[in-house]
N, C-alpha and C positions, 0 to 999 in steps of 0.2 A: 504493500500500500504506500502511496506517495504522501500519506498522512493528509489526504485531501480534506477529510472531516476535521482532523485536528487543526490543520492550517486555517480552515474556515473559522473554527471556534476561536482561535487566537486572533484572527483578523477582526472578528466582531467584538472580542473582548477589549481590543485596543481602540475601538470606535468611540469618539467623543462628539463628532458632528456627523449626523446622518441625514441624508436627503431621501425621502420616499416619494416616488412618482407613482400615482395611482391612475390608471387609464379608464376611459369611459366604459370600456367593455367590462371592467371590474365593478364600477360604481353604479351602473344603470342596468335596469331589467325591463321586462315588458310593461310594467306598471310605472315606469319612470325611475326616479332616483332610488337606488337600493339602500334604504336606511339601515336595514339589518346588517349589510356588509360594512357600512360606515361605523356602526356600533362595534362590530367585531374587530375592526381595525383599531378603533380608539381604545378598546379593551387591551389589546396587545401593546399598543404604544404606552399606555399608562403603566402597564406591568413592567415594560422595559425601563421606563423612567424611574420606577421604584427600585428595580434591581440595580440600575446604573445611574446614580444621582447626578453624575457629571455629563450624562448623555443629553445633547441638544438635538431635537428633531425638527426638520423642516419638511412639510408636505407640499408637493406640487400636485394639485388635485384637478383632474379633468372632470367633466360631467355637467358644466354649466349649460352648454348648447343642447346636449342630449336631454338634460333635465327639462329645459324650456320647451323642447320639441314635444316631449310627453305631456307636459303640463298644459300646453296649448292644444293638444290633440291633433298635431300635424301628421299628415299621412307619411311624410318622408323628411329626411334631414334637409334643412335649407341649403340652397346652392349659392345664392348671392351673398355678398358681404353684408348689405343692410339686413337681410333676413337672418343671417347668423348673429348679427349684433342684437337684433330684437329678441331672438330666442335666448341668447346669453343674458340679456338684461332681465328677462323673466326668470331664467333658471339659476342665475348666480345667487340671488337672495335665498332661494330654497336650499342650494348647495351649502352655503355658509351656515344657515340655520341648522341644518342637519349635523354638520361637524361640531357646531357650538353645543348643541343638545347632547351629542355623544360624549363630549369631554366634560360637560358640566357635572356629571355624577361623580367625577373624580376631583372636582374643584380645580380643574385645569383650564386656563384661559387660552383662547385662540385669537389670532389676529389675521384679518384679511389683507393680503398684499396682491395688488393687480399691477402687472408690468407689461410694457410693450418692448419690442426690440430696440426702439430708439432710446429707451431708458438705460440700456446697457451698452449702447454704442457710443455714448458720450462719457468721457472719463469721469467728470465731476458727478454726473448723475449715477454712474456705476458705483462710485465711492459712497454717494449718499444712500443708495440702496443697500450697500454692504453695511454701512453704519447703522441703518435702521434694523436690519436683520440681526446684527450683532447685539444691539440693545435689547431686542425682543428675546433673544436667546439668553442673555444675561439675566433678564427678568423672569426666566423660566416660562415664557409664553411661547406657544407653539404656532409659528406662522403657517398659514394656509395660502399658498401662492397659485395664481392662475394667470394666463394671458388675459389682458384687458380687452376682451372681445367686443365690449359695448362701444369702444371708440376706435379700435384698430382698423387699419386699412391694409390692403395687400402689401404695400411697400414697407410697412413696419411690422409685419408679422414675424414671429420667431420661426414659424413653420409648423411646429407642434410642441406639445409639452415634453416630449422626449428631449428635444434640444434645450428647452427651458430648464429642465432638471439638471442637465450637464453644465449649463452656464451658471446656475445657482450653486452647484457644487464647487465650481472654481471660485465663485464669488466669495463664499464663506470658508473656503479651505476645508471642505468636507473630507471625512475619512472613508466614506462609503456612500454609494448610491444604490438603492434598491428600486428597480423598475418593475412594477407590478402590472402584469398584462394577462391576457386570456390564453396564453400558450405556456407550455412547460419550460420553454427556454429556446435556445437556438439549435436548430436541427441542421444536418448536413444537406438536406433538401426539404422542400415544402411538404410537411406531413399531411396537409390537406389533399395533396395530389399523389403522394407516394407513401403508402402504409408502412413501408420498410425503412422509413427515415430514422436516423439515429440522433439522439440528443448529444450535443457537444458539451461536456461538463466544464471545461476550462479553456479560456482563450487568452493569449498573451499579446496578440497583435491582430488588428483588423486590417486586412489587405484585400486586394481585388479578388483573390481566390475565395476568401471567406464571404465576400459580398455576393458571390455567385450562389451561395447557399441560401441567401435571404429571400424571403417572399416579399416582393414589392407591394403587393396589394394589401390594404388595411382591412379591418373588420367593418361591421355595418354602422357602428356608432362612433368610432374613432377613425382618424385618417392618417395615423402615423405609419403603421406597418413595420415589419422587421428591419427593413433597410434603414429606416429612421432611427431605430433603436441601436443599430450598429454604428451609425454616424455619431449618436450620442455617446456610445461606449468608447469610441476612439478619441473623442474630445476628453473624456474622463481619463483614459490611459495616458494621453499626452501630458495631463496635469498631475499624473501620479496617483490618481484616485481610482480604486477598484469599483466595479459596478456589477450588479447581478440582475439578469433578466429572469424573473421568477413568476410562477403561476399564482396570480393574485387571488384566485378563488380557493386556493388550497387552505384547508382548515389550519388555523394557528400558524400561518406561514412565517410571520415575523419572529415569533418565539422559537420556532423550529430552526430557522436560519441562525439565530443567535446561539442556539445549542450546538451548532456545527453540522446540522443535517445538510447533505449535499444536494439541495434542491436547485433547479434552474441551471443557468449558465453563468459562471463566474468569469468576469474579465479582470485579469490580474496584471497590473503594470510591472514590467521588468525594470524600468527606469523612469524618472521624471524628466520630461523634455522641457517643460516650462514652469516658471515660478514667478511670483510677484507680478509686476506690470505685464510681463510677457504672457501670463495666463489670459489676461484681458485681451491683449493683442491677438493671440492665436485663436481665440474664440469669438472675435468680433462678429456680431450678427450681420452687420452691413457696413463695410468700409465706405469712405466718402468718395473714392475714385480709384483709378488704376494708373500705374506707370508701366509702360513697356520698356524693357531694358535690352541692351545688346548682350551677346554671349559672354563678353569679358566681365561685365558687371554681375551677371548671374553667377559666374564662377567665383568672383570675389565675395559675394554675399553668402553663397551656399557652402563653399568649401574652405574659404580662408577667413571667414568671420570679419570681413572688412565693412566699412561704411559705403553708402551709395553716393558717388560723386556725380555731378551734372553731366560729365562727359559720357557716362554710361546710360543715360536716359535717351530713348528713341522717340517716345510719344507720350502725351499726357491725355488722360480720358477723365472727364468730369470737371466740376468746379468746386474748389475747396480752399480753405484758408490755412494759415500757419498752424502747425500742431495737429492737423487732421490725420486720421488713420487711413492709409491707402494700401491697396494690394499691389505688389510688384509682380509683373508677368515676364516670362521669357519670350523670345521672339515667336514661339509657337502659340502664345496666349495662355500658357499654363501658369497657375499661381505658384510662385516660389517663396513668397513670404509677405508679411504685413509690417508696416512701419509708420512712424509719425514724421510728418514732413517739417522741414525747417523753413520752407518757402511756400507761398501761395501757388495755386495751379497756374495762373497766368505768368508768374515769374519763372516757374520751372519750365514752362513752355518756351520762354525766351532764352534761358540759359542751357537748355538741353543740348548735349553734344559739345559743349564748351568746357574748357579747363576751369578749375576753381578760381585761379587768379584773374580770370576774365569776368567774374560775376559782377564786381562793382562797376566796371565800365559799361556793362549791359543794362543793369537795373538800378544803378545809382548807389547801391550799398552792398555790403557783404556781411550778412548775419553769421554765416559759418561756411566752411569749405564744403560741407556735405549737404546733399538734399535730404538724406536720412542718416542719422548717426547710428552706428552699430548697437549702441545701448538701447536704442528705441526701435529695434528691428528684431523680428522673430522669423526664423525659417519655418515654413510650413512643411512638415514631413508628409509622406505619402498619404493621400486620402483624407486630410483634415477638412477639406472643403465640405460644405453642406450638400446634402441631396435636397431636392425640392420635396416639400411635404405640405400637408394641410394642417389645420388646427384640429386637435381632438379635445378641445376645452369642453 
């Protein structure tokens, strides 16, 4: 035995910050919001809090749109943004009321936190969100987080709550993410199409071969799908955070996981690629623009850890200001990293292809020799980019 069970028990025993993502397929049923399930989950979280007094739990809860659909008696899930916003507005109150009632019997307080991608794309708002969550956890309050579907538009969507849970994990420096869904975990092929599919117990790296195992299609009430969960998993791995995809409807799932039972698929990082500000940069929901670089600049950034100089920039895409986060692309259009710019987009467009000593003569001043300093740049390892997804709030 590789001490898989023992390793898991030790992993959970060291956990002090836990993010639990609960999908719509777990929280909703034919009659709408599954309040019995919410009470079962709150029972387990309360017991974990009692066993581990230092444990802080953050819940990323889907179910607002699905709850609103059932409450309104709609025949199918809304397809347009305004319809989803309306359904979420109706369902979000019921969702929070259910969580609050479930924890009230343990005299535990919950707090509603609604976020959009834009909230985490701006550094100061990112830090404000982190400070708020840190304060809630210090006060022993349990944050219930969801995407703010009542105001969100397509351009500022996270994509789904799988991605949101990974971003929140990086935001608070979580020790573990449990992604509760309606499947047993990750299989080597789609079990809905192939009965002989085998569950994969442990994953150390999410690559293109593993992605081929993932079923892209989501369930009926959520729209994330297994590919979205894998995308969230590799965000977590890059930040050194383990993640488990686990069967959310399994009885006493959380308690059994903390006892070391090998349920679901454990994504276990071998190394931490990013930390500090670079976690935010690597996981940016939506950079402000793109810079296309030549091969020399790509090699300098990727392999030699150098800064980006204006001579290596071939093209500027988008309009952005000083300090904006931008993606750097190779000549083939592939993302090689993300960094914070020292110049505005218009200025970079003027100085691109020129040497650093020419900057002042071109734009009238020279703030720095670099377009992006290496301390404000993070190399994106294979596959960190997002897949497209929908909301499963």
